[in-house]
C-alpha positions in Angstrom: -0.1 -0.2 -0.1 1.3 3.2 -1.2 0.4 5.4 2.4 1.9 8.3 1.6 -0.5 8.6 -1.6 -3.3 7.4 0.4 -2.6 10.2 2.9 -2.2 13.2 0.4 -5.2 12.0 -1.9 -7.6 11.8 1.2 -6.5 15.3 2.6 -7.1 16.9 -0.8 -10.4 15.1 -1.2 -11.5 16.5 2.5 -9.9 20.0 1.7 -11.8 20.4 -1.7 -15.3 19.4 0.3 -14.3 21.5 3.7 -13.9 24.3 1.3 -17.7 24.5 0.2 -18.7 24.8 3.4 -16.3 27.9 5.0 -17.3 29.7 1.9 -20.2 30.0 -1.2 -17.0 30.3 -3.6 -16.0 27.4 -2.4 -18.7 25.6 -3.9 -17.3 25.5 -7.0 -14.1 23.8 -5.9 -16.6 21.1 -4.1 -17.7 19.8 -7.1 -14.4 18.2 -8.0 -13.8 16.7 -5.0 -13.5 13.3 -6.7 -10.7 14.2 -8.4 -7.7 13.3 -5.9 -9.9 10.0 -6.0 -9.7 9.4 -9.6 -6.0 10.3 -9.8 -4.8 8.0 -6.8 -7.1 5.3 -8.2 -5.6 5.5 -12.0 -1.9 6.2 -10.7 -1.7 3.8 -8.0 -4.8 1.3 -8.5 -7.6 0.1 -7.5 -6.7 -1.0 -3.8 -4.7 2.0 -3.1 -7.8 4.3 -4.3 -10.2 2.4 -2.7 -7.8 2.2 0.4 -8.5 6.6 -0.3 -12.0 6.1 -0.4 -11.9 4.4 3.5 -9.6 7.3 4.9 -12.7 9.4 4.8 -15.9 7.6 5.2 -17.0 9.8 8.4 -19.7 10.8 6.1 -22.0 8.8 4.2 -23.0 11.4 1.6 -19.4 12.1 0.4 -19.1 7.9 0.1 -22.3 7.4 -1.8 -21.5 10.4 -4.3 -17.7 11.3 -5.1 -16.5 8.4 -3.8 -18.4 6.1 -6.1 -18.4 8.7 -8.9 -14.2 8.3 -8.3 -14.6 4.6 -8.7 -16.5 4.5 -11.5 -14.2 7.6 -13.5 -11.1 5.7 -12.5 -12.3 2.8 -13.6 -13.3 3.4 -16.9 -9.8 5.0 -16.9 -7.8 2.2 -16.3 -9.8 0.0 -18.9 -9.1 2.7 -21.6 -12.8 3.1 -21.8 -14.1 6.4 -24.4 -14.4 9.7 -22.4 -17.8 9.5 -23.1 -18.4 5.8 -21.2 -16.1 6.9 -18.7 -18.4 10.1 -17.7 -21.3 7.7 -17.9 -19.9 5.4 -15.7 -18.7 7.8 -13.3 -21.7 9.9 -13.4 -24.2 6.8 -13.3 -23.3 5.3 -10.3 -23.9 7.1 -7.9 -26.9 8.1 -9.0 -27.8 4.4 -9.4 -26.6 3.6 -5.8 -28.2 6.7 -4.0 -31.9 6.0 -6.0 -31.7 2.3 -5.1 -30.8 3.1 -1.5 -33.4 6.2 -1.6 -36.2 3.8 -2.7 -35.6 1.1 -0.8 -36.1 3.6 2.2 -39.2 4.9 1.3 -41.0 1.9 0.3 -40.0 0.7 3.5 -41.5 3.5 5.3 -44.4 3.9 3.2 -43.8 7.3 1.8 -44.3 8.9 -1.3 -41.6 11.5 -2.1 -43.4 13.7 -5.1 -46.1 15.5 -2.2 -42.9 16.7 0.0 -40.8 17.5 -2.9 -44.1 19.8 -4.2 -44.9 21.2 -1.0 -41.1 22.1 -0.8 -40.7 24.2 -4.3 -44.5 25.7 -3.7 -42.5 27.2 -0.1 -39.5 28.1 -2.3 -41.9 30.1 -5.4 -43.9 31.7 -2.4 -40.3 33.1 -1.3 -39.1 34.1 -4.2 -42.3 35.9 -5.0 -42.1 38.0 -1.6 -38.5 39.1 -2.2 -39.4 40.4 -5.8 -42.6 42.4 -4.0 -40.2 43.6 -1.6 -37.7 44.5 -3.9 -40.7 46.6 -5.6 -40.7 44.2 -8.8 -45.2 43.3 -8.6 -44.9 42.1 -12.3 -42.0 39.8 -11.8 -44.0 38.0 -9.0 -47.1 38.1 -10.8 -45.6 36.2 -13.8 -44.1 33.7 -11.2 -47.2 32.8 -9.8 -48.8 32.9 -12.9 -46.8 29.6 -13.5 -46.1 28.4 -10.1 -48.1 25.2 -10.6 -46.6 24.1 -13.7 -43.2 25.0 -12.4 -43.6 23.0 -9.4 -45.6 19.9 -11.9 -42.6 19.8 -14.0 -39.9 20.5 -11.8 -40.8 17.4 -9.7 -41.0 15.2 -12.7 -37.6 16.5 -14.5 -35.7 15.4 -11.6 -34.1 12.2 -12.5 -33.1 14.3 -15.9 -31.6 17.1 -14.1 -29.5 14.8 -11.4 -28.6 12.3 -13.8 -27.2 15.3 -16.4 -25.8 17.5 -13.6 -24.0 14.2 -12.3 -22.6 12.8 -15.4 -21.7 16.2 -16.6 -19.9 16.6 -12.9 -18.2 13.3 -13.9 -16.7 14.2 -16.9 -15.3 17.7 -15.8 -13.5 15.4 -12.9 -12.4 12.9 -15.9 -11.0 15.7 -17.5 -9.2 17.6 -14.5 -7.8 14.3 -13.3 -6.6 13.4 -16.6 -4.5 16.7 -17.0 -2.7 15.9 -13.8 -2.3 12.3 -14.7 -0.7 12.9 -17.8 1.8 15.6 -17.1 3.6 12.6 -15.2 3.7 9.9 -18.0 4.0 6.3 -17.0 2.6 7.0 -13.4 -0.4 5.1 -14.9 -2.3 2.8 -17.5 -2.3 4.2 -21.1 -4.8 6.6 -20.9 -7.5 6.9 -24.0 -7.0 10.0 -26.4 -9.3 12.6 -25.2 -8.7 16.1 -26.5 -11.7 18.0 -26.0 -11.4 19.4 -29.5 -11.2 16.2 -31.4 -14.5 14.7 -29.2 -18.0 14.0 -30.8 -20.3 11.6 -29.3 -21.4 8.4 -31.1 -23.7 9.5 -34.3 -25.7 6.7 -33.6 -26.6 9.0 -30.2 -28.7 11.3 -32.1 -31.5 8.9 -32.4 -32.1 9.4 -28.6 -32.5 12.6 -28.9 -35.0 12.5 -31.7 -37.2 9.6 -29.8 -37.1 12.0 -27.2 -38.5 15.0 -29.4 -41.1 12.7 -30.3 -42.1 11.6 -27.0 -42.3 15.6 -26.0 -45.2 16.0 -28.7 -47.5 12.9 -27.8 -50.1 14.4 -25.9 -49.7 11.6 -22.9 -48.5 13.3 -20.0 -46.3 10.3 -19.0 -44.9 10.3 -22.5 -44.1 14.1 -22.1 -42.6 13.6 -18.9 -40.1 10.7 -19.9 -39.4 13.0 -23.7 -38.6 15.7 -21.2 -36.1 13.9 -19.2 -34.2 12.3 -22.4 -34.0 15.7 -23.8 -32.3 17.0 -20.8 -29.6 14.0 -21.1 -29.5 14.5 -25.1 -29.1 18.3 -24.6 -26.2 17.8 -22.5 -24.5 15.6 -24.5 -25.1 18.5 -27.6 -23.9 21.0 -25.8 -20.8 18.9 -24.8 -20.5 18.5 -28.7 -20.9 21.8 -29.6 -18.1 23.3 -27.2 -15.7 20.8 -28.3 -16.6 22.5 -32.1 -16.0 25.9 -30.5 -12.8 25.1 -28.5 -11.3 23.5 -31.8 -11.8 26.6 -33.9 -10.5 28.3 -30.7 -7.3 26.5 -30.7 -6.8 27.8 -34.1 -6.0 31.2 -33.0 -4.6 30.3 -28.9 -2.9 27.2 -27.6 -3.5 28.8 -24.3 -6.2 26.4 -22.3 -7.3 29.1 -19.7 -7.8 31.5 -22.4 -10.0 28.7 -24.3 -11.9 28.0 -21.0 -12.8 31.4 -19.9 -14.0 32.5 -23.5 -16.2 29.3 -23.7 -17.0 30.0 -19.8 -18.2 33.3 -20.7 -19.9 32.4 -24.1 -22.4 29.9 -22.4 -23.8 32.6 -19.9 -25.9 33.6 -22.1 -29.4 31.6 -23.0 -29.2 32.2 -26.9 -25.4 31.1 -27.2 -26.4 28.1 -25.4 -29.3 27.3 -27.9 -26.6 27.9 -30.7 -23.8 25.6 -29.4 -26.0 22.9 -28.9 -27.6 23.1 -32.2 -24.0 23.0 -33.6 -23.1 19.9 -32.0 -26.3 18.4 -33.5 -25.3 19.3 -37.4 -21.8 18.3 -36.2 -23.1 14.8 -37.1 -23.9 15.7 -40.9 -21.4 18.3 -41.2 -18.1 17.1 -39.2 -16.8 20.8 -39.1 -14.0 19.3 -37.6 -13.4 16.0 -40.0 -12.6 14.0 -37.3 -14.7 11.2 -37.8 -13.0 8.3 -39.6 -14.2 7.9 -43.4 -15.9 5.1 -44.4 -13.9 3.0 -47.0 -15.9 2.2 -50.3 -15.2 -0.9 -52.0 
């Protein structure tokens, strides 16, 4: 056992998590709590990685979220999986395990979570309306009130899509950062899959998932709509990532500084119209292949 590496990874992990407790800005660092665990899992092997998880087992929430994410992403990297497969494995592991545990608890307790979540959302909306009224923004408060029940109805039913998309996106970000640190020291880990963002694209067959999702959205039945919207969130994130990779590809022709490219993309994605444009760009790339990164089909 490499106790020094385990101690360092444990300290770094706890430091990132505690940062979110000390200051609101530190909550951004908390999102990457899994990174040190992924690095040790890939560099030092499965046993040392799991030992690092055991070093901070005092919090079950941490273990079931960041710990499982690190195991999934680390295992994907060690097995040479594609970036999207690694992100899916890392993002889905905590969602599946925590979801199963919560479902078991709620079934045993005979509780229905939907009314509880709806009540919480109504209270949150009421508090927001009061804040806007106190600020003199009565028109905005009225608009929010008029859509309150719609927000509550779909807010609860879109939790699966939002939760999975958030977890996978977090796992993908942690994977990218961890890979950067691992790649800086060649020979400290198994050979990693090439994973430059500017060259990445989702499997083209995934477009059928988006088409199916959009088709379900227009189906009259409410259950079908809910499934369609949840799937649309998931595939929307996929093609937003693909569109971002295209933007990064063209930005890399003007600068090789990762920080500047990342800052430019982050500032662009602050605005909703830009997000929609980048997402559409990602979908169009399936047919246009803007970067010429796909393997050509040989003709006989």
